[in-house]
C-alpha positions as CSV (number, residue, x, y, z in Angstrom):
1,X,-0.1,0.1,-0.1
2,X,1.4,3.6,-0.9
3,X,1.1,5.9,2.0
4,X,0.3,9.4,0.7
5,X,1.5,11.4,3.7
6,X,5.3,10.2,3.9
7,X,7.8,13.0,2.8
8,X,9.5,10.4,0.8
9,X,6.1,9.3,-1.2
10,X,4.8,12.6,-1.5
11,X,8.1,14.2,-3.5
12,X,7.8,10.9,-5.6
13,X,4.1,11.6,-6.4
14,X,4.9,15.2,-7.2
15,X,7.8,14.2,-9.4
16,X,5.4,11.8,-11.3
17,X,2.4,14.3,-11.7
18,X,4.8,17.0,-13.0
19,X,6.2,14.5,-15.5
20,X,2.7,13.6,-16.8
21,X,2.1,17.3,-16.9
22,X,5.0,18.1,-19.0
23,X,4.5,14.9,-21.4
24,X,0.7,15.9,-21.8
25,X,1.3,19.7,-23.1
26,X,4.6,18.8,-25.0
27,X,2.5,16.2,-27.1
28,X,0.1,19.0,-27.6
29,X,2.8,21.7,-28.7
30,X,3.7,20.1,-31.6
31,X,1.7,21.1,-34.8
32,X,0.9,18.7,-37.5
33,X,2.1,18.6,-41.0
34,X,-0.5,20.8,-43.1
35,X,-0.9,23.3,-40.1
36,X,1.8,25.7,-41.2
37,X,-0.8,28.2,-42.5
38,X,-2.1,28.8,-39.0
39,X,1.4,30.8,-38.2
40,X,0.7,33.1,-41.2
41,X,0.6,36.7,-39.6
42,X,-2.8,38.4,-40.3
43,X,-3.3,42.1,-39.1
44,X,-6.9,42.3,-37.8
45,X,-8.5,44.3,-35.0
46,X,-5.7,46.7,-34.5
47,X,-3.0,44.1,-33.9
48,X,-0.9,41.5,-35.8
49,X,-2.2,38.1,-34.9
50,X,-1.7,34.5,-36.4
51,X,-4.0,33.3,-38.9
52,X,-5.1,30.6,-36.5
53,X,-6.4,33.3,-34.0
54,X,-8.1,35.2,-36.6
55,X,-9.9,32.1,-38.1
56,X,-11.0,31.2,-34.9
57,X,-12.5,34.3,-34.1
58,X,-14.0,35.0,-37.3
59,X,-15.7,31.3,-37.2
60,X,-17.1,32.2,-33.6
61,X,-18.9,35.2,-34.8
62,X,-20.4,33.3,-37.7
63,X,-20.8,30.0,-36.5
64,X,-20.7,30.4,-32.8
65,X,-18.1,27.8,-32.3
66,X,-14.4,27.8,-33.0
67,X,-14.6,24.7,-35.0
68,X,-17.1,23.4,-37.6
69,X,-19.3,20.5,-37.4
70,X,-20.0,18.7,-40.8
71,X,-22.5,16.0,-41.3
72,X,-21.5,12.6,-43.1
73,X,-24.6,10.9,-43.8
74,X,-22.9,7.9,-45.2
75,X,-24.1,4.3,-44.2
76,X,-27.5,5.6,-43.3
77,X,-26.4,7.4,-40.1
78,X,-25.4,11.0,-39.1
79,X,-21.8,11.2,-37.8
80,X,-20.6,14.7,-37.2
81,X,-16.8,15.5,-37.6
82,X,-15.4,18.6,-36.1
83,X,-13.2,20.7,-38.7
84,X,-10.6,23.3,-37.5
85,X,-11.4,26.9,-37.8
86,X,-8.3,27.4,-40.0
87,X,-9.4,25.2,-42.8
88,X,-13.1,26.2,-42.5
89,X,-12.4,30.0,-42.9
90,X,-9.9,29.4,-45.6
91,X,-12.8,27.8,-47.7
92,X,-14.7,30.9,-47.0
93,X,-12.0,33.0,-49.0
94,X,-11.5,30.8,-51.5
95,X,-15.3,29.1,-52.3
96,X,-17.6,31.4,-50.5
97,X,-20.6,30.6,-52.9
98,X,-20.4,26.9,-51.8
99,X,-21.2,27.9,-48.0
100,X,-24.2,30.1,-48.7
101,X,-26.2,26.9,-49.1
102,X,-25.0,25.3,-45.8
103,X,-26.4,25.9,-42.3
104,X,-23.4,28.2,-41.0
105,X,-24.9,31.2,-39.7
106,X,-26.0,31.5,-36.0
107,X,-29.1,32.9,-35.0
108,X,-30.2,32.3,-31.3
109,X,-32.8,35.2,-30.7
110,X,-36.4,34.3,-31.2
111,X,-38.0,37.2,-31.9
112,X,-35.0,37.6,-34.7
113,X,-36.2,34.1,-35.9
114,X,-39.7,35.1,-36.1
115,X,-39.3,38.0,-38.0
116,X,-37.3,36.2,-40.7
117,X,-39.6,33.2,-40.5
118,X,-36.9,30.7,-39.5
119,X,-37.1,27.5,-37.7
120,X,-37.6,28.1,-34.0
121,X,-35.8,24.8,-33.1
122,X,-32.7,25.4,-35.0
123,X,-30.0,27.5,-34.5
124,X,-27.6,27.6,-37.9
125,X,-29.4,28.7,-41.4
126,X,-28.0,29.3,-44.7
127,X,-26.9,32.7,-46.2
128,X,-29.8,32.7,-48.4
129,X,-32.3,32.0,-45.8
130,X,-31.1,34.9,-43.6
131,X,-29.5,37.6,-46.1
132,X,-32.0,37.0,-49.3
133,X,-34.9,37.2,-46.7
134,X,-37.6,39.7,-47.6
135,X,-37.5,40.8,-43.9
136,X,-33.9,41.3,-43.6
137,X,-33.7,44.8,-45.0
138,X,-36.2,46.0,-42.7
139,X,-34.5,44.7,-39.7
140,X,-31.4,46.4,-40.8
141,X,-33.0,49.6,-41.0
142,X,-34.5,49.0,-37.3
143,X,-31.1,48.5,-36.3
144,X,-30.0,51.6,-37.9
145,X,-32.8,53.9,-36.4
146,X,-32.0,52.5,-33.0
147,X,-28.3,53.4,-33.3
148,X,-29.3,57.0,-34.3
149,X,-31.5,57.3,-30.8
150,X,-28.1,56.4,-29.1
151,X,-29.6,54.4,-26.5
152,X,-28.2,51.3,-25.3
153,X,-28.9,48.1,-27.2
154,X,-31.2,45.7,-26.1
155,X,-30.3,41.9,-26.6
156,X,-32.8,42.0,-29.6
157,X,-30.9,44.7,-31.1
158,X,-27.5,43.1,-30.2
159,X,-28.7,39.8,-32.0
160,X,-29.6,42.2,-35.2
161,X,-26.1,43.8,-34.8
162,X,-24.4,40.1,-34.7
163,X,-26.4,39.4,-37.9
164,X,-25.1,42.5,-39.8
165,X,-21.6,41.6,-38.4
166,X,-21.8,38.1,-39.6
167,X,-23.0,39.1,-43.3
168,X,-20.1,42.2,-43.3
169,X,-17.4,39.6,-42.1
170,X,-18.4,37.1,-44.8
171,X,-18.8,39.5,-47.4
172,X,-15.5,40.9,-46.9
173,X,-14.0,37.5,-46.6
174,X,-15.4,36.4,-50.1
175,X,-14.0,39.4,-51.6
176,X,-10.8,38.9,-50.2
177,X,-10.7,42.3,-48.4
178,X,-10.6,41.3,-44.8
179,X,-7.9,39.1,-44.3
180,X,-4.6,41.6,-44.8
181,X,-1.7,39.2,-44.8
182,X,1.1,41.4,-46.4
183,X,2.9,44.6,-44.8
184,X,2.7,48.0,-46.5
185,X,6.0,49.8,-47.1
186,X,4.0,53.5,-47.0
187,X,1.7,52.7,-43.9
188,X,0.9,50.8,-40.9
189,X,-2.2,49.1,-42.9
190,X,-1.3,46.2,-44.4
191,X,-2.7,44.8,-47.9
192,X,-5.3,42.5,-48.1
193,X,-5.4,39.4,-50.4
194,X,-7.4,41.1,-53.0
195,X,-4.7,43.9,-53.4
196,X,-1.9,41.8,-53.5
197,X,1.3,43.4,-55.7
198,X,1.9,41.3,-58.6
199,X,5.1,39.7,-57.3
200,X,3.1,38.2,-54.5
201,X,0.3,37.0,-56.2
202,X,1.7,34.0,-57.4
203,X,2.7,32.9,-53.9
204,X,-0.8,33.2,-52.8
205,X,-2.1,31.4,-55.6
206,X,0.0,28.4,-55.0
207,X,-1.4,28.4,-51.3
208,X,-4.8,28.5,-52.9
209,X,-4.1,25.5,-55.4
210,X,-2.3,23.4,-52.7
211,X,-4.9,24.2,-50.1
212,X,-8.1,22.9,-52.6
213,X,-5.8,19.5,-53.3
214,X,-4.9,18.9,-49.6
215,X,-8.7,19.8,-48.7
216,X,-9.7,17.4,-51.3
217,X,-7.5,14.7,-49.5
218,X,-8.9,15.4,-46.4
219,X,-12.3,15.3,-47.3
220,X,-12.3,12.0,-49.0
221,X,-14.6,9.4,-47.3
222,X,-12.4,6.7,-48.8
223,X,-9.7,4.7,-46.4
224,X,-7.2,5.6,-49.1
225,X,-5.2,8.7,-47.9
226,X,-1.6,8.0,-49.1
227,X,-1.3,11.3,-50.8
228,X,-2.8,12.9,-48.0
229,X,0.8,13.8,-46.2
230,X,2.4,14.6,-49.3
231,X,-0.3,17.2,-50.4
232,X,0.0,18.4,-46.7
233,X,3.7,18.9,-47.0
234,X,3.2,20.7,-50.7
235,X,0.5,23.1,-48.8
236,X,3.0,24.0,-45.9
237,X,5.6,24.4,-48.5
238,X,3.5,27.2,-50.4
239,X,2.8,28.8,-47.2
240,X,6.3,29.0,-46.3
241,X,7.4,30.2,-49.5
242,X,4.9,33.2,-49.2
243,X,6.2,33.8,-45.5
244,X,10.1,34.2,-47.0
245,X,9.2,36.2,-49.8
246,X,7.3,38.7,-47.6
247,X,10.2,38.7,-45.3
248,X,12.7,39.5,-47.8
249,X,10.5,42.0,-49.4
250,X,9.3,43.5,-46.0
251,X,11.9,42.7,-43.6
252,X,11.7,45.4,-40.7
253,X,7.7,45.2,-40.6
254,X,7.7,41.4,-41.0
255,X,9.9,41.1,-37.9
256,X,6.7,42.5,-35.9
257,X,5.2,39.1,-36.3
258,X,7.5,37.1,-34.2
259,X,4.8,36.4,-31.7
260,X,2.6,34.6,-33.7
261,X,4.0,31.1,-33.3
262,X,3.7,31.7,-29.4
263,X,0.1,32.7,-29.8
264,X,-0.4,29.6,-31.8
265,X,1.2,27.3,-29.0
266,X,-1.0,29.3,-26.6
267,X,-4.1,28.4,-28.8
268,X,-3.2,24.8,-28.7
269,X,-2.4,24.5,-25.0
270,X,-5.7,26.1,-24.1
271,X,-4.0,26.2,-20.5
272,X,-7.2,27.8,-18.7
273,X,-9.3,25.1,-19.9
274,X,-6.9,22.5,-18.4
275,X,-6.4,24.6,-15.2
276,X,-10.1,24.1,-14.5
277,X,-9.9,20.7,-14.8
278,X,-6.8,19.9,-12.4
279,X,-8.8,22.5,-10.0
280,X,-11.6,19.8,-10.1
281,X,-9.6,16.9,-9.3
282,X,-7.8,18.8,-6.5
283,X,-11.2,19.6,-5.3
284,X,-12.7,16.4,-5.2
285,X,-9.7,14.9,-3.5
286,X,-10.0,17.6,-0.9
287,X,-13.7,16.8,-0.7
288,X,-12.8,13.1,0.1
289,X,-10.4,13.7,2.7
290,X,-12.3,16.4,4.4
291,X,-15.6,14.4,4.6
292,X,-13.9,11.4,5.2
293,X,-11.6,13.0,7.9
294,X,-8.5,11.3,6.7
295,X,-5.2,13.3,5.8
296,X,-3.7,11.1,3.1
297,X,-5.3,12.7,0.4
298,X,-4.6,16.3,1.5
299,X,-0.8,16.4,0.2
300,X,-2.4,14.9,-3.2
301,X,-5.1,17.7,-3.3
302,X,-2.1,20.2,-2.6
303,X,-0.2,19.1,-5.3
304,X,-2.8,19.3,-7.7
305,X,-3.7,22.5,-6.7
306,X,-0.4,23.7,-7.1
307,X,-0.2,22.3,-10.5
308,X,-3.6,23.9,-11.6
309,X,-2.1,27.4,-10.0
310,X,1.2,26.8,-12.0
311,X,-0.8,26.2,-15.2
312,X,-3.2,29.3,-14.1
313,X,-0.2,31.7,-13.8
314,X,1.3,30.4,-17.3
315,X,-1.8,31.4,-19.1
316,X,-1.4,34.9,-17.6
317,X,2.1,34.9,-18.6
318,X,1.3,33.9,-22.1
319,X,-1.4,36.8,-22.2
320,X,1.3,39.7,-20.7
321,X,3.7,38.5,-23.4
322,X,1.5,38.5,-26.2
323,X,-0.6,41.5,-25.3
324,X,2.3,43.6,-23.7
325,X,0.2,44.6,-20.8
326,X,-1.6,43.4,-17.7
327,X,-4.2,41.0,-18.7
328,X,-7.1,43.0,-16.9
329,X,-8.6,45.1,-19.5
330,X,-12.2,43.1,-20.1
331,X,-14.6,40.9,-18.4
332,X,-13.0,37.6,-19.5
333,X,-9.7,38.5,-18.2
334,X,-10.8,40.1,-14.7
335,X,-12.7,36.8,-14.2
336,X,-9.6,35.0,-14.8
337,X,-7.4,37.1,-12.5
338,X,-10.2,37.2,-10.1
339,X,-10.3,33.2,-9.6
340,X,-6.4,33.3,-9.7
341,X,-6.3,35.3,-6.5
342,X,-9.2,33.1,-5.0
343,X,-6.9,30.4,-5.4
344,X,-3.8,32.3,-4.0
345,X,-5.6,33.7,-1.0
346,X,-7.3,30.1,-0.1
347,X,-3.6,28.5,-0.1
348,X,-2.3,31.5,2.2
349,X,-5.4,31.0,4.7
350,X,-5.4,27.2,4.3
351,X,-1.5,27.3,5.2
352,X,-2.4,29.6,8.2
353,X,-5.6,27.7,9.8
354,X,-5.4,24.2,8.2
355,X,-9.2,24.1,8.1
356,X,-9.0,22.1,4.9
357,X,-12.3,23.6,3.5
358,X,-10.6,27.0,3.1
359,X,-8.6,25.5,0.0
360,X,-11.6,23.5,-1.0
361,X,-13.7,26.8,-1.2
362,X,-10.9,28.5,-3.1
363,X,-11.3,25.4,-5.7
364,X,-14.8,26.1,-6.0
365,X,-14.3,29.8,-7.2
366,X,-11.6,28.7,-9.6
367,X,-13.5,25.9,-11.1
368,X,-16.9,28.1,-11.5
369,X,-15.1,31.1,-12.9
370,X,-12.8,29.1,-15.2
371,X,-15.9,27.0,-16.7
372,X,-18.1,30.4,-17.2
373,X,-15.1,32.2,-19.0
374,X,-14.1,29.0,-20.8
375,X,-17.8,28.3,-22.3
376,X,-19.7,31.9,-22.7
377,X,-17.3,33.2,-25.5
378,X,-20.3,35.6,-26.5
379,X,-20.5,37.3,-23.3
380,X,-16.7,36.7,-21.8
381,X,-14.6,37.7,-25.2
382,X,-11.3,35.5,-24.8
383,X,-9.7,37.5,-27.8
384,X,-6.8,39.7,-27.2
385,X,-7.6,43.1,-28.3
386,X,-5.9,46.4,-28.4
387,X,-6.4,48.9,-25.4
388,X,-9.0,51.3,-25.4
389,X,-6.9,55.0,-25.4
390,X,-7.9,55.6,-21.6
391,X,-6.4,52.3,-20.6
392,X,-3.0,52.7,-22.3
393,X,-0.9,52.7,-19.1
394,X,0.4,49.8,-17.7
395,X,1.2,51.4,-14.4
396,X,-2.4,52.2,-13.9
397,X,-3.8,49.1,-15.0
398,X,-1.4,47.2,-12.5
399,X,-2.0,49.6,-9.4
400,X,-6.0,50.3,-9.9
401,X,-7.4,47.7,-12.0
402,X,-5.5,44.5,-10.8
403,X,-6.0,45.9,-7.1
404,X,-9.6,46.3,-7.5
405,X,-10.4,42.8,-9.2
406,X,-7.8,41.2,-6.5
407,X,-10.0,42.5,-3.9
408,X,-13.1,40.6,-5.5
409,X,-11.0,37.4,-5.1
410,X,-11.3,37.7,-1.6
411,X,-14.7,38.7,-1.3
412,X,-15.7,35.8,-3.8
413,X,-13.7,33.4,-1.6
414,X,-15.8,34.6,1.3
415,X,-18.9,34.0,-0.9
416,X,-18.0,30.3,-1.2
417,X,-17.3,29.9,2.4
418,X,-20.6,31.5,3.1
419,X,-22.3,28.8,1.0
420,X,-20.4,26.2,2.5
421,X,-21.5,27.4,5.8
422,X,-25.0,27.6,4.8
423,X,-24.9,23.9,3.6
424,X,-23.7,23.0,7.7
425,X,-26.7,24.6,8.8
426,X,-28.8,23.2,6.7
427,X,-27.5,19.8,7.7
428,X,-27.1,19.9,11.3
429,X,-26.1,23.0,13.0
430,X,-25.4,21.3,16.4
431,X,-23.2,18.6,14.8
432,X,-21.3,21.0,12.7
433,X,-20.9,23.7,15.4
434,X,-16.9,23.5,15.2
435,X,-16.9,23.8,11.5
436,X,-19.3,26.7,11.5
437,X,-17.1,28.8,13.7
438,X,-13.9,28.0,11.7
439,X,-15.9,29.0,8.7
440,X,-17.3,32.2,10.3
441,X,-13.3,33.0,11.2
442,X,-12.3,32.2,7.8
443,X,-15.0,34.7,6.1
444,X,-14.0,37.1,8.4
445,X,-10.4,37.0,7.5
446,X,-11.0,36.6,3.7
447,X,-13.1,40.1,3.8
448,X,-10.6,41.8,5.6
449,X,-8.3,40.8,2.8
450,X,-10.9,42.3,0.4
451,X,-11.2,45.4,2.0
452,X,-7.7,46.1,2.4
453,X,-7.5,45.7,-1.5
454,X,-10.7,47.2,-2.2
455,X,-9.9,50.8,-0.1
456,X,-6.5,51.7,-1.9
457,X,-7.9,50.3,-5.3
458,X,-10.6,52.8,-5.2
459,X,-8.5,55.6,-3.9
460,X,-5.8,55.1,-7.0
461,X,-8.8,54.9,-9.3
462,X,-9.7,58.4,-8.2
463,X,-6.1,59.6,-8.6
464,X,-6.1,57.9,-12.1
465,X,-9.4,59.6,-12.9
466,X,-7.9,62.9,-11.7
467,X,-5.0,62.2,-14.3
468,X,-7.3,61.0,-17.0
469,X,-10.6,63.3,-16.7
470,X,-9.6,66.0,-14.6
471,X,-11.8,65.2,-11.5
472,X,-11.1,62.9,-8.9
473,X,-14.8,61.8,-8.2
474,X,-17.6,62.3,-10.1
475,X,-20.3,59.8,-8.9
476,X,-19.9,57.8,-12.1
477,X,-22.0,54.4,-11.8
478,X,-18.5,52.4,-11.5
479,X,-17.3,54.5,-8.9
480,X,-20.5,54.7,-6.9
481,X,-21.1,50.9,-6.7
482,X,-17.5,50.1,-5.8
483,X,-17.7,52.7,-2.9
484,X,-21.4,50.8,-2.2
485,X,-19.6,47.6,-2.2
486,X,-16.9,48.8,0.2
487,X,-19.2,50.1,2.7
488,X,-21.1,47.1,2.7
489,X,-18.1,44.8,3.3
490,X,-17.0,47.4,6.1
491,X,-20.3,47.3,7.9
492,X,-20.1,43.4,7.9
493,X,-16.6,43.8,9.3
494,X,-17.5,46.3,12.2
495,X,-20.9,44.4,13.1
496,X,-18.7,41.2,13.4
497,X,-16.0,43.1,15.4
498,X,-18.6,44.3,17.9
499,X,-20.5,41.0,18.2
500,X,-23.7,42.2,16.3
501,X,-23.2,39.6,14.0
502,X,-22.8,36.2,15.1
503,X,-21.7,33.0,13.3
504,X,-25.1,32.6,11.1
505,X,-25.1,36.3,10.4
506,X,-21.6,36.1,9.3
507,X,-22.2,33.4,7.1
508,X,-25.3,35.0,5.6
509,X,-23.7,38.5,5.1
510,X,-20.7,36.9,2.9
511,X,-23.3,35.4,0.6
512,X,-25.5,38.5,0.3
513,X,-22.9,41.3,0.2
514,X,-21.4,39.6,-2.9
515,X,-24.4,40.7,-4.6
516,X,-22.8,44.2,-4.3
517,X,-19.5,42.7,-5.9
518,X,-21.6,41.5,-8.7
519,X,-23.4,44.9,-9.3
520,X,-20.2,46.8,-9.3
521,X,-18.3,44.5,-11.3
522,X,-20.7,42.8,-13.8
523,X,-24.0,44.8,-13.6
524,X,-22.6,48.3,-14.1
525,X,-20.8,47.2,-17.2
526,X,-23.6,44.8,-18.6
527,X,-26.8,46.0,-17.1
528,X,-26.6,49.8,-16.8
529,X,-24.4,50.8,-19.5
530,X,-23.4,54.3,-18.7
531,X,-20.8,56.3,-17.5
532,X,-17.1,57.2,-18.3
533,X,-16.1,53.5,-17.8
534,X,-18.0,52.8,-21.3
535,X,-14.7,51.3,-22.4
536,X,-15.3,48.0,-20.3
537,X,-19.1,47.8,-21.2
538,X,-20.4,44.6,-22.7
539,X,-23.5,42.3,-23.2
540,X,-25.2,39.3,-22.5
541,X,-25.9,36.8,-19.7
542,X,-28.1,39.2,-17.7
543,X,-30.8,36.4,-17.2
544,X,-28.5,34.0,-16.4
545,X,-26.7,36.0,-13.5
546,X,-30.2,37.2,-12.2
547,X,-31.1,33.3,-12.0
548,X,-28.0,32.8,-10.3
549,X,-28.5,35.5,-7.8
550,X,-32.3,34.6,-7.3
551,X,-31.4,31.1,-6.4
552,X,-29.2,32.4,-3.9
553,X,-31.4,34.6,-2.3
554,X,-33.9,31.9,-2.2
555,X,-31.4,29.2,-0.6
556,X,-30.6,31.9,2.0
557,X,-34.1,32.4,2.9
558,X,-34.7,28.8,2.9
559,X,-31.9,27.9,5.5
560,X,-32.9,30.8,7.4
561,X,-36.4,29.4,7.7
562,X,-35.3,26.0,8.2
563,X,-33.1,27.1,11.1
564,X,-35.3,29.5,12.8
565,X,-38.2,26.7,12.7
566,X,-35.5,24.5,14.3
567,X,-34.9,27.0,17.0
568,X,-38.5,27.3,18.0
569,X,-38.7,23.6,18.3
């Protein structure tokens, strides 16, 4: 039998897990033959990115996913095969007409479907069904009128705006004007496929021809693929010749594309997805050792947690290197940063108090946040984008935005601890009295950490506002709700300090007060949509966030009623 708690075995298990970790990601980091096109530099969205990222973002907009599922109807069964974005989007460029007859364009909003007379039980439709629809022009005019009113777009108009973007992107792709693949000697704006100079046209024609041959081989339903590898090599060779010619013609500007291969590696590794998988394993091991009151699994849980944390950190370092800025400039990045901070604080408090459940609660925050960030790209955009002008200061991003968001980490940890405390109250308050007391202590410490970061974060934000806008404080919605959240948590700390709040009150306060953070963090940006912080605004997910908050409030009320009834008895 292996005893995990012995130091020698612990070191051995850590080495084995690290070895598995290295092998796993080393295997994924090698690009297969026929994939060199993914590293082709493309200018898009104000930056130079690999064609792989361009293709993923484009297919996400049009199809709603980063891979396309085509159906093979052979042998009387429907078998769905996923095709990577880099193949699909390039086929948009070279053969757009064939895609207009295929269900490709995603439409989710029911009102839009009704007005276009589309099937309500489907979400993908052909270009002809949408853009040649007699009502499509009316919808676009409706969207234009709404924009002129300068009112915040509702989910309905956001759906129309996405339709408009889908049409624009597909049309520009098919014309060769959207994909800019060659530097320009006269300006920083790159040259599109349709505008390639005469000396570069043969190179792209070669790419097109070899791509068509390669696509024909991999699309062949027969089992004979002996020519596939040779076609892949020819395809790669034509891409490399284009890159070599571009480098020779524009050596200085093409040198700016040195990070594209690193970004392709980042796309392949997808470190944040693997992070929550490892966190989940750590949480399950910790939960088992916690419930069974055994210590043998704690070391393994810590090993997994540290591995996940290291991978989490590596994902940040990737984004910092690629974007050359702190990764906290949109909602996606702040969610990732917040979860990182929750794990860090849970590890620190767990090391101090050794309650076991503190690390577990930190894992819960990390798992929930990372799953949400990874699975709702329409709401939390994971793409790397250039900074808004007001945010172009790495100094202030670090000392203000990162400070504010790291305070949310501590409050999220307190919220997670509070929910675990409510579960204990629901099961048996008397039996778990000792654990409830420990949870109350951990909540108090987590809130102290949060307030210690949020207070200077707000003050530093005022200094940055004075530097950028000429006033320290203007009761902007973002400023106001940040202050409300701070006041809410300060009240909880003082009430706990003077014993107005006992254990149950502390647990409930940790859960309920987090709704103030949700409003300051998500609600101002995605619901109110007003104020000088408009660069951070987004849309979507309001109904889901509202549902989660409602369920949370119902749970708190239910446990309170159960506890009150038990005290009466």
